[in-house]
NUKE-435540 format. One record per residue (C-alpha): residue number from 1; chain; x, y, z. Coordinates in nm, 2 decimals, decimal comma. Example, Ala and Ser with C-alpha at 12.3 -4.5 7.8 and 13.67 -1.06 7.14 Angstrom:
# residues 2
<site 1; 'A'; <1,23; -0,45; 0,78>>
<site 2; 'A'; <1,37; -0,11; 0,71>>
END
This chain:
# residues 371
<site 1; 'A'; <-0,29; -0,98; -1,47>>
<site 2; 'A'; <0,00; -1,08; -1,63>>
<site 3; 'A'; <-0,12; -1,41; -1,77>>
<site 4; 'A'; <-0,46; -1,55; -1,91>>
<site 5; 'A'; <-0,44; -1,84; -1,70>>
<site 6; 'A'; <-0,41; -1,63; -1,39>>
<site 7; 'A'; <-0,69; -1,38; -1,49>>
<site 8; 'A'; <-0,93; -1,66; -1,54>>
<site 9; 'A'; <-0,84; -1,80; -1,18>>
<site 10; 'A'; <-0,90; -1,47; -1,06>>
<site 11; 'A'; <-1,23; -1,43; -1,20>>
<site 12; 'A'; <-1,35; -1,79; -1,13>>
<site 13; 'A'; <-1,27; -1,71; -0,76>>
<site 14; 'A'; <-1,48; -1,39; -0,77>>
<site 15; 'A'; <-1,78; -1,59; -0,94>>
<site 16; 'A'; <-1,73; -1,89; -0,67>>
<site 17; 'A'; <-1,73; -1,61; -0,37>>
<site 18; 'A'; <-2,06; -1,48; -0,53>>
<site 19; 'A'; <-2,21; -1,83; -0,58>>
<site 20; 'A'; <-2,14; -1,90; -0,22>>
<site 21; 'A'; <-2,34; -1,58; -0,12>>
<site 22; 'A'; <-2,61; -1,68; -0,36>>
<site 23; 'A'; <-2,64; -2,03; -0,19>>
<site 24; 'A'; <-2,68; -1,88; 0,14>>
<site 25; 'A'; <-2,96; -1,68; 0,04>>
<site 26; 'A'; <-2,81; -1,35; 0,07>>
<site 27; 'A'; <-2,82; -1,27; -0,28>>
<site 28; 'A'; <-3,08; -1,30; -0,55>>
<site 29; 'A'; <-3,03; -1,47; -0,87>>
<site 30; 'A'; <-3,07; -1,15; -1,05>>
<site 31; 'A'; <-2,84; -0,95; -0,83>>
<site 32; 'A'; <-2,56; -1,25; -0,87>>
<site 33; 'A'; <-2,59; -1,19; -1,26>>
<site 34; 'A'; <-2,58; -0,83; -1,24>>
<site 35; 'A'; <-2,27; -0,81; -1,04>>
<site 36; 'A'; <-2,06; -1,06; -1,22>>
<site 37; 'A'; <-2,13; -0,89; -1,52>>
<site 38; 'A'; <-2,02; -0,59; -1,38>>
<site 39; 'A'; <-1,64; -0,74; -1,35>>
<site 40; 'A'; <-1,44; -0,80; -1,64>>
<site 41; 'A'; <-1,05; -0,88; -1,66>>
<site 42; 'A'; <-0,78; -0,76; -1,87>>
<site 43; 'A'; <-0,40; -0,83; -1,95>>
<site 44; 'A'; <-0,34; -0,46; -2,08>>
<site 45; 'A'; <-0,28; -0,15; -1,90>>
<site 46; 'A'; <-0,43; 0,07; -2,17>>
<site 47; 'A'; <-0,78; -0,09; -2,10>>
<site 48; 'A'; <-0,76; 0,05; -1,75>>
<site 49; 'A'; <-0,66; 0,41; -1,85>>
<site 50; 'A'; <-0,97; 0,59; -1,78>>
<site 51; 'A'; <-1,05; 0,45; -1,44>>
<site 52; 'A'; <-1,09; 0,67; -1,16>>
<site 53; 'A'; <-0,90; 0,46; -0,93>>
<site 54; 'A'; <-0,67; 0,19; -0,96>>
<site 55; 'A'; <-0,57; -0,06; -0,67>>
<site 56; 'A'; <-0,23; -0,24; -0,71>>
<site 57; 'A'; <-0,24; -0,59; -0,53>>
<site 58; 'A'; <0,08; -0,75; -0,67>>
<site 59; 'A'; <0,35; -0,94; -0,47>>
<site 60; 'A'; <0,51; -0,74; -0,16>>
<site 61; 'A'; <0,81; -0,66; -0,31>>
<site 62; 'A'; <0,95; -0,32; -0,38>>
<site 63; 'A'; <1,10; -0,39; -0,74>>
<site 64; 'A'; <0,77; -0,56; -0,85>>
<site 65; 'A'; <0,58; -0,24; -0,72>>
<site 66; 'A'; <0,82; -0,01; -0,91>>
<site 67; 'A'; <0,73; -0,18; -1,24>>
<site 68; 'A'; <0,35; -0,15; -1,19>>
<site 69; 'A'; <0,36; 0,19; -1,06>>
<site 70; 'A'; <0,59; 0,31; -1,35>>
<site 71; 'A'; <0,34; 0,15; -1,61>>
<site 72; 'A'; <0,03; 0,30; -1,42>>
<site 73; 'A'; <0,19; 0,65; -1,43>>
<site 74; 'A'; <0,25; 0,63; -1,80>>
<site 75; 'A'; <-0,12; 0,53; -1,89>>
<site 76; 'A'; <-0,36; 0,65; -1,62>>
<site 77; 'A'; <-0,55; 0,96; -1,70>>
<site 78; 'A'; <-0,48; 1,28; -1,50>>
<site 79; 'A'; <-0,63; 1,30; -1,16>>
<site 80; 'A'; <-0,68; 0,90; -1,13>>
<site 81; 'A'; <-0,58; 0,78; -0,77>>
<site 82; 'A'; <-0,31; 0,53; -0,80>>
<site 83; 'A'; <-0,34; 0,32; -0,47>>
<site 84; 'A'; <-0,12; 0,02; -0,34>>
<site 85; 'A'; <-0,27; -0,27; -0,13>>
<site 86; 'A'; <0,08; -0,31; 0,03>>
<site 87; 'A'; <0,08; -0,44; 0,39>>
<site 88; 'A'; <0,43; -0,30; 0,49>>
<site 89; 'A'; <0,63; -0,13; 0,23>>
<site 90; 'A'; <0,70; 0,25; 0,21>>
<site 91; 'A'; <0,40; 0,40; 0,04>>
<site 92; 'A'; <0,63; 0,73; 0,01>>
<site 93; 'A'; <0,89; 0,50; -0,19>>
<site 94; 'A'; <0,61; 0,38; -0,39>>
<site 95; 'A'; <0,49; 0,75; -0,47>>
<site 96; 'A'; <0,84; 0,84; -0,60>>
<site 97; 'A'; <0,84; 0,59; -0,89>>
<site 98; 'A'; <0,55; 0,81; -1,04>>
<site 99; 'A'; <0,55; 1,16; -1,18>>
<site 100; 'A'; <0,24; 1,22; -0,99>>
<site 101; 'A'; <0,30; 1,15; -0,59>>
<site 102; 'A'; <0,01; 1,35; -0,47>>
<site 103; 'A'; <-0,22; 1,10; -0,63>>
<site 104; 'A'; <-0,05; 0,80; -0,46>>
<site 105; 'A'; <-0,20; 0,62; -0,16>>
<site 106; 'A'; <-0,20; 0,30; 0,03>>
<site 107; 'A'; <-0,51; 0,12; 0,06>>
<site 108; 'A'; <-0,43; -0,20; 0,26>>
<site 109; 'A'; <-0,72; -0,44; 0,24>>
<site 110; 'A'; <-0,73; -0,72; 0,49>>
<site 111; 'A'; <-0,78; -1,07; 0,39>>
<site 112; 'A'; <-1,00; -1,22; 0,28>>
<site 113; 'A'; <-1,07; -0,88; 0,12>>
<site 114; 'A'; <-1,44; -0,96; 0,05>>
<site 115; 'A'; <-1,50; -1,05; 0,42>>
<site 116; 'A'; <-1,28; -0,83; 0,65>>
<site 117; 'A'; <-1,42; -0,49; 0,74>>
<site 118; 'A'; <-1,11; -0,31; 0,79>>
<site 119; 'A'; <-0,94; -0,07; 0,54>>
<site 120; 'A'; <-0,63; 0,08; 0,64>>
<site 121; 'A'; <-0,57; 0,40; 0,43>>
<site 122; 'A'; <-0,22; 0,51; 0,42>>
<site 123; 'A'; <-0,14; 0,87; 0,38>>
<site 124; 'A'; <0,20; 0,95; 0,21>>
<site 125; 'A'; <0,39; 1,28; 0,29>>
<site 126; 'A'; <0,26; 1,41; -0,06>>
<site 127; 'A'; <-0,09; 1,25; -0,05>>
<site 128; 'A'; <-0,32; 1,53; -0,17>>
<site 129; 'A'; <-0,61; 1,61; 0,06>>
<site 130; 'A'; <-0,88; 1,55; -0,20>>
<site 131; 'A'; <-0,73; 1,21; -0,25>>
<site 132; 'A'; <-0,73; 1,11; 0,11>>
<site 133; 'A'; <-1,11; 1,24; 0,13>>
<site 134; 'A'; <-1,21; 1,06; -0,17>>
<site 135; 'A'; <-1,07; 0,73; -0,06>>
<site 136; 'A'; <-1,22; 0,78; 0,28>>
<site 137; 'A'; <-1,56; 0,83; 0,12>>
<site 138; 'A'; <-1,49; 0,51; -0,12>>
<site 139; 'A'; <-1,43; 0,30; 0,20>>
<site 140; 'A'; <-1,77; 0,40; 0,32>>
<site 141; 'A'; <-1,93; 0,33; -0,01>>
<site 142; 'A'; <-1,78; -0,02; 0,00>>
<site 143; 'A'; <-1,89; -0,08; 0,32>>
<site 144; 'A'; <-1,52; -0,09; 0,48>>
<site 145; 'A'; <-1,41; 0,08; 0,80>>
<site 146; 'A'; <-1,15; 0,31; 0,68>>
<site 147; 'A'; <-0,87; 0,41; 0,94>>
<site 148; 'A'; <-0,61; 0,67; 0,84>>
<site 149; 'A'; <-0,23; 0,57; 0,90>>
<site 150; 'A'; <0,08; 0,75; 0,85>>
<site 151; 'A'; <0,37; 0,58; 0,65>>
<site 152; 'A'; <0,61; 0,33; 0,86>>
<site 153; 'A'; <0,70; -0,02; 0,84>>
<site 154; 'A'; <0,38; -0,23; 0,87>>
<site 155; 'A'; <0,18; 0,08; 0,93>>
<site 156; 'A'; <-0,06; 0,06; 1,23>>
<site 157; 'A'; <-0,19; -0,31; 1,23>>
<site 158; 'A'; <0,12; -0,52; 1,11>>
<site 159; 'A'; <0,36; -0,30; 1,30>>
<site 160; 'A'; <0,19; -0,39; 1,60>>
<site 161; 'A'; <0,11; -0,76; 1,51>>
<site 162; 'A'; <0,50; -0,79; 1,46>>
<site 163; 'A'; <0,55; -0,74; 1,84>>
<site 164; 'A'; <0,26; -0,98; 1,92>>
<site 165; 'A'; <0,41; -1,24; 1,69>>
<site 166; 'A'; <0,76; -1,21; 1,84>>
<site 167; 'A'; <0,61; -1,30; 2,20>>
<site 168; 'A'; <0,43; -1,58; 2,07>>
<site 169; 'A'; <0,75; -1,73; 1,92>>
<site 170; 'A'; <0,94; -1,66; 2,25>>
<site 171; 'A'; <0,65; -1,85; 2,43>>
<site 172; 'A'; <0,69; -2,16; 2,22>>
<site 173; 'A'; <1,07; -2,16; 2,29>>
<site 174; 'A'; <1,01; -2,12; 2,68>>
<site 175; 'A'; <0,74; -2,41; 2,72>>
<site 176; 'A'; <0,42; -2,35; 2,52>>
<site 177; 'A'; <0,28; -2,53; 2,22>>
<site 178; 'A'; <0,10; -2,36; 1,94>>
<site 179; 'A'; <-0,22; -2,50; 2,05>>
<site 180; 'A'; <-0,20; -2,37; 2,40>>
<site 181; 'A'; <-0,12; -2,02; 2,29>>
<site 182; 'A'; <-0,39; -2,00; 2,06>>
<site 183; 'A'; <-0,65; -2,14; 2,31>>
<site 184; 'A'; <-0,55; -1,90; 2,58>>
<site 185; 'A'; <-0,63; -1,59; 2,38>>
<site 186; 'A'; <-0,95; -1,76; 2,20>>
<site 187; 'A'; <-1,07; -1,83; 2,54>>
<site 188; 'A'; <-1,05; -1,43; 2,61>>
<site 189; 'A'; <-1,28; -1,39; 2,30>>
<site 190; 'A'; <-1,01; -1,36; 2,00>>
<site 191; 'A'; <-1,14; -1,50; 1,67>>
<site 192; 'A'; <-0,81; -1,71; 1,61>>
<site 193; 'A'; <-0,46; -1,72; 1,83>>
<site 194; 'A'; <-0,15; -1,60; 1,66>>
<site 195; 'A'; <-0,06; -1,98; 1,51>>
<site 196; 'A'; <-0,40; -2,04; 1,34>>
<site 197; 'A'; <-0,38; -1,69; 1,22>>
<site 198; 'A'; <-0,03; -1,76; 1,05>>
<site 199; 'A'; <-0,18; -2,08; 0,91>>
<site 200; 'A'; <-0,45; -1,89; 0,75>>
<site 201; 'A'; <-0,27; -1,58; 0,62>>
<site 202; 'A'; <0,04; -1,82; 0,50>>
<site 203; 'A'; <0,35; -1,87; 0,71>>
<site 204; 'A'; <0,57; -1,78; 0,39>>
<site 205; 'A'; <0,45; -1,43; 0,40>>
<site 206; 'A'; <0,58; -1,37; 0,74>>
<site 207; 'A'; <0,91; -1,56; 0,64>>
<site 208; 'A'; <0,95; -1,33; 0,35>>
<site 209; 'A'; <0,93; -1,01; 0,57>>
<site 210; 'A'; <1,17; -1,18; 0,83>>
<site 211; 'A'; <1,43; -1,22; 0,58>>
<site 212; 'A'; <1,40; -0,86; 0,50>>
<site 213; 'A'; <1,41; -0,77; 0,88>>
<site 214; 'A'; <1,73; -0,96; 0,91>>
<site 215; 'A'; <1,92; -0,75; 0,68>>
<site 216; 'A'; <1,73; -0,41; 0,75>>
<site 217; 'A'; <1,72; -0,46; 1,14>>
<site 218; 'A'; <1,96; -0,74; 1,25>>
<site 219; 'A'; <1,91; -0,60; 1,63>>
<site 220; 'A'; <1,55; -0,74; 1,62>>
<site 221; 'A'; <1,55; -1,11; 1,76>>
<site 222; 'A'; <1,30; -1,34; 1,67>>
<site 223; 'A'; <1,23; -1,70; 1,76>>
<site 224; 'A'; <1,38; -1,93; 1,49>>
<site 225; 'A'; <1,09; -2,17; 1,53>>
<site 226; 'A'; <0,89; -1,98; 1,25>>
<site 227; 'A'; <1,18; -2,02; 0,99>>
<site 228; 'A'; <1,23; -2,39; 1,10>>
<site 229; 'A'; <0,85; -2,44; 1,01>>
<site 230; 'A'; <0,87; -2,29; 0,68>>
<site 231; 'A'; <1,21; -2,47; 0,60>>
<site 232; 'A'; <0,98; -2,79; 0,63>>
<site 233; 'A'; <0,75; -2,63; 0,37>>
<site 234; 'A'; <0,46; -2,59; 0,62>>
<site 235; 'A'; <0,30; -2,28; 0,51>>
<site 236; 'A'; <-0,03; -2,32; 0,64>>
<site 237; 'A'; <-0,40; -2,42; 0,52>>
<site 238; 'A'; <-0,28; -2,37; 0,14>>
<site 239; 'A'; <-0,02; -2,64; 0,18>>
<site 240; 'A'; <-0,23; -2,87; 0,41>>
<site 241; 'A'; <0,03; -2,82; 0,69>>
<site 242; 'A'; <0,14; -2,53; 0,90>>
<site 243; 'A'; <0,15; -2,50; 1,29>>
<site 244; 'A'; <-0,11; -2,75; 1,26>>
<site 245; 'A'; <-0,21; -3,03; 1,04>>
<site 246; 'A'; <-0,51; -3,02; 0,82>>
<site 247; 'A'; <-0,71; -3,25; 0,62>>
<site 248; 'A'; <-0,83; -3,20; 0,25>>
<site 249; 'A'; <-1,15; -2,97; 0,25>>
<site 250; 'A'; <-1,13; -2,94; 0,64>>
<site 251; 'A'; <-1,02; -2,61; 0,78>>
<site 252; 'A'; <-1,00; -2,73; 1,12>>
<site 253; 'A'; <-0,65; -2,74; 1,30>>
<site 254; 'A'; <-0,53; -3,05; 1,44>>
<site 255; 'A'; <-0,22; -3,02; 1,66>>
<site 256; 'A'; <0,10; -3,15; 1,49>>
<site 257; 'A'; <0,33; -3,39; 1,66>>
<site 258; 'A'; <0,60; -3,33; 1,41>>
<site 259; 'A'; <0,58; -2,95; 1,49>>
<site 260; 'A'; <0,55; -3,00; 1,86>>
<site 261; 'A'; <0,88; -3,22; 1,84>>
<site 262; 'A'; <1,05; -2,95; 1,65>>
<site 263; 'A'; <0,97; -2,70; 1,89>>
<site 264; 'A'; <1,11; -2,88; 2,18>>
<site 265; 'A'; <1,41; -2,99; 2,00>>
<site 266; 'A'; <1,47; -2,63; 1,94>>
<site 267; 'A'; <1,44; -2,53; 2,30>>
<site 268; 'A'; <1,70; -2,78; 2,38>>
<site 269; 'A'; <1,93; -2,68; 2,08>>
<site 270; 'A'; <1,93; -2,30; 2,24>>
<site 271; 'A'; <1,98; -2,41; 2,60>>
<site 272; 'A'; <1,64; -2,31; 2,71>>
<site 273; 'A'; <1,49; -2,52; 2,99>>
<site 274; 'A'; <1,10; -2,55; 2,91>>
<site 275; 'A'; <0,87; -2,44; 3,20>>
<site 276; 'A'; <0,48; -2,44; 3,26>>
<site 277; 'A'; <0,33; -2,12; 3,12>>
<site 278; 'A'; <-0,01; -1,99; 3,26>>
<site 279; 'A'; <-0,28; -1,86; 3,05>>
<site 280; 'A'; <-0,26; -1,52; 3,22>>
<site 281; 'A'; <0,10; -1,47; 3,13>>
<site 282; 'A'; <0,04; -1,58; 2,76>>
<site 283; 'A'; <-0,25; -1,32; 2,72>>
<site 284; 'A'; <-0,06; -1,04; 2,90>>
<site 285; 'A'; <0,26; -1,10; 2,70>>
<site 286; 'A'; <0,06; -1,11; 2,37>>
<site 287; 'A'; <-0,17; -0,80; 2,44>>
<site 288; 'A'; <0,08; -0,57; 2,62>>
<site 289; 'A'; <0,32; -0,64; 2,33>>
<site 290; 'A'; <0,04; -0,47; 2,11>>
<site 291; 'A'; <-0,02; -0,19; 2,35>>
<site 292; 'A'; <0,33; -0,08; 2,40>>
<site 293; 'A'; <0,41; -0,07; 2,01>>
<site 294; 'A'; <0,09; 0,14; 1,97>>
<site 295; 'A'; <0,20; 0,40; 2,23>>
<site 296; 'A'; <0,50; 0,44; 2,01>>
<site 297; 'A'; <0,26; 0,47; 1,70>>
<site 298; 'A'; <0,06; 0,72; 1,87>>
<site 299; 'A'; <0,37; 0,91; 1,99>>
<site 300; 'A'; <0,50; 0,94; 1,62>>
<site 301; 'A'; <0,16; 1,04; 1,49>>
<site 302; 'A'; <0,10; 0,74; 1,27>>
<site 303; 'A'; <-0,22; 0,70; 1,40>>
<site 304; 'A'; <-0,42; 1,01; 1,51>>
<site 305; 'A'; <-0,58; 0,88; 1,84>>
<site 306; 'A'; <-0,59; 0,55; 2,05>>
<site 307; 'A'; <-0,96; 0,49; 1,92>>
<site 308; 'A'; <-0,83; 0,44; 1,55>>
<site 309; 'A'; <-0,59; 0,18; 1,70>>
<site 310; 'A'; <-0,89; -0,01; 1,86>>
<site 311; 'A'; <-1,09; 0,01; 1,55>>
<site 312; 'A'; <-0,80; -0,16; 1,34>>
<site 313; 'A'; <-0,79; -0,43; 1,59>>
<site 314; 'A'; <-1,13; -0,48; 1,62>>
<site 315; 'A'; <-1,23; -0,49; 1,25>>
<site 316; 'A'; <-0,91; -0,63; 1,11>>
<site 317; 'A'; <-0,75; -0,86; 1,37>>
<site 318; 'A'; <-1,06; -1,05; 1,52>>
<site 319; 'A'; <-0,96; -0,87; 1,88>>
<site 320; 'A'; <-1,24; -0,96; 2,12>>
<site 321; 'A'; <-1,53; -0,69; 2,08>>
<site 322; 'A'; <-1,63; -0,68; 2,43>>
<site 323; 'A'; <-1,28; -0,56; 2,54>>
<site 324; 'A'; <-1,28; -0,26; 2,31>>
<site 325; 'A'; <-0,96; -0,31; 2,13>>
<site 326; 'A'; <-0,62; -0,32; 2,30>>
<site 327; 'A'; <-0,59; 0,04; 2,41>>
<site 328; 'A'; <-0,93; 0,04; 2,57>>
<site 329; 'A'; <-0,85; -0,30; 2,73>>
<site 330; 'A'; <-0,53; -0,14; 2,86>>
<site 331; 'A'; <-0,72; 0,14; 2,99>>
<site 332; 'A'; <-0,97; -0,09; 3,18>>
<site 333; 'A'; <-0,68; -0,30; 3,31>>
<site 334; 'A'; <-0,53; 0,05; 3,45>>
<site 335; 'A'; <-0,19; 0,15; 3,27>>
<site 336; 'A'; <0,00; 0,15; 3,60>>
<site 337; 'A'; <-0,08; -0,23; 3,60>>
<site 338; 'A'; <0,01; -0,27; 3,25>>
<site 339; 'A'; <0,35; -0,10; 3,32>>
<site 340; 'A'; <0,40; -0,33; 3,64>>
<site 341; 'A'; <0,33; -0,65; 3,44>>
<site 342; 'A'; <0,59; -0,53; 3,18>>
<site 343; 'A'; <0,84; -0,46; 3,44>>
<site 344; 'A'; <0,80; -0,83; 3,56>>
<site 345; 'A'; <0,84; -0,97; 3,22>>
<site 346; 'A'; <1,16; -0,75; 3,16>>
<site 347; 'A'; <1,34; -0,98; 3,41>>
<site 348; 'A'; <1,28; -1,29; 3,17>>
<site 349; 'A'; <1,44; -1,39; 2,84>>
<site 350; 'A'; <1,42; -1,09; 2,58>>
<site 351; 'A'; <1,36; -0,83; 2,86>>
<site 352; 'A'; <1,47; -0,59; 2,62>>
<site 353; 'A'; <1,13; -0,62; 2,45>>
<site 354; 'A'; <0,95; -0,49; 2,76>>
<site 355; 'A'; <1,09; -0,12; 2,79>>
<site 356; 'A'; <0,76; 0,08; 2,82>>
<site 357; 'A'; <0,73; 0,34; 2,56>>
<site 358; 'A'; <0,75; 0,70; 2,68>>
<site 359; 'A'; <0,38; 0,79; 2,63>>
<site 360; 'A'; <0,26; 0,47; 2,82>>
<site 361; 'A'; <0,50; 0,52; 3,08>>
<site 362; 'A'; <0,39; 0,92; 3,11>>
<site 363; 'A'; <0,01; 0,82; 3,13>>
<site 364; 'A'; <0,07; 0,54; 3,38>>
<site 365; 'A'; <0,26; 0,77; 3,61>>
<site 366; 'A'; <-0,01; 1,04; 3,57>>
<site 367; 'A'; <-0,28; 0,79; 3,61>>
<site 368; 'A'; <-0,43; 0,88; 3,29>>
<site 369; 'A'; <-0,57; 0,68; 3,00>>
<site 370; 'A'; <-0,50; 0,63; 2,62>>
<site 371; 'A'; <-0,89; 0,68; 2,53>>
END
């Protein structure tokens, strides 16, 4: 860490997590002491110079990553693996900050990292094969499900979730409340809907990424509701208010009158007449947005196979296990039915988002499946 105060806080959090496991009886006192004793903190890069692997988890900003990787490159022993926990940034650009791009790889842990099973392993164009193999083996050792992804904005999971979030935002503008959208997908078996997920992860993270998108990809249209929410300082559970209201010490989401009024007013401001939206439309728009983006990801070779995409969603995003993941779900529904639904939604607002990816269109036309 940079400051002692931050380091103390981090170590205290780790200890607290272990204490919770101890309280639940999943850990003996002896094991608890042993594990806590294995962890040490430092403010000095020199102290980690002999580590076999170092994982950077600093703020999601390229200039901050640059400073860290240049320092790691200067001190780490030859052959050490330099990994980044970035969730969207270009791993090849990060590797270029070092004199050893072959040793740089992405290890995108999902939050909370001590609980979530998924580890997206991002292979840069210069990442050495032994580095990739070592990190794959490490993921097994720490009981994670490692899925290899190529380099693109958001990798597999977050690149797809962006389309899902965009549809969720459009649904608010057209007539839904956050609670209605969340309940529709949770009824299908999702661990949590998009708005509860935003409140858990922190709405400011998405806001930061959208600000970058407005500059880099001005053609992509987002609902302004999430920006308005963040302007109100409602960043989620950590601030006690997000899409929902929260009470101290209670993670239960309570529908927010203030937020729902803001959404209705925003619909009026942009001249959209609100309508009643069915649960079926909500779930189809959210899931098919994921499926279509994943078809592009497969076509570009970012993911090796459709089942890799399914594993990302089953282990990292709370996708209902019984559906087999978004791609398997689409296969089950029938890809021609998926395309037909997309053609229907293409006639509505933001119809440009519903152009079927070439791979999806081809498989549907041939009566084939992803898996």
